C-alpha positions, 0 to 999 in steps of 0.5 A, a space after each residue: 500500500 502507498 505510504 501516504 494512503 496508509 497514513 491517511 487511513 490510519 489518521 482517519 480510523 484513529 480519529 473515528 475510534 477515539 471515543 471508543 478506544 479506552 472502553 474497548 482497548 484499555 484492558 486488552 492492551 494493559 499487559 503489553 503496556 505494563 511490560 513496556 513501562 517496566 522495561 523502560 525503567 523510567 526514573 524521576 526527572 527523565 525526559 520521555 518521548 511516547 510515540 503513537 500515544 493514543 489517548 495517553 494511557 502510557 503517557 500518563 503512566 510515564 508521567 507518574 514515574 518521571 514526576 513533575 521534575 521530568 517531562 513526557 511528550 506524547 505524539 500521535 498521527 490522529 489529531 482527535 487522539 492528541 486532543 483527547 489526551 491533552 484534555 485528560 492531561 489537563 484534567 489530571 493536572 499533569 503539567 509535565 505532559 505535552 502532546 503533539 500531532 506528529 507522524 512517527 516517521 517525521 518527528 520534529 525534535 532536536 536530536 538527543 532531547 529525550 532520555 527514553 522513548 516509548 511506543 506501545 503497540 504503535 509501530 505496527 501502524 507505521 508504513 515503514 517500521 524499520 525506517 522509523 526505528 533505524 534511520 539515522 540521518 538528521 536530514 532525512 524526512 523519515 527521522 527515527 524515533 531513537 535519534 531523539 534519545 540522548 543515549 540510545 544504548 541506555 534506554 529501551 528502544 523496544 517499540 512493540 514489546 512483543 515483537 522481536 523483528 528488531 532484536 538489537 532494539 529490545 533490551 532494558 537499561 540493565 541489559 
């Protein structure tokens, strides 16, 4: 499928699904999300990027772990998901959370601004997951998720915590 069409379909579908997302998916996705959070071993004061954040389920768990001295930026391709997450962050008074509509293959951040990167089961929706993860050129239109992390060797780069297609990307800080 053409990548532009795939992005358009994803954006449309997630914008339509936003009102039902947590009702039907929160409990089902919880085990994978819990595993991702545990593997990330987030610490107080860290700066975290959450790609394909949806309604903020993982974003808010990360925010609790990094505390008010840290920060979490959640991105999603669907504006309705971002707006729903933004409203929830405001209601929860999570001042350390920022949300932005952004494509996972075109992250608009300077290199090295985050201590950790998360993406709970969102990589499967990206047209070219390997490109999103492994592209290293700052000039590339498909900027990679990990290039924005300060020290990729110390953080989780496991995007789908149950996928082993990229074995070198699946480790935690202790490993």
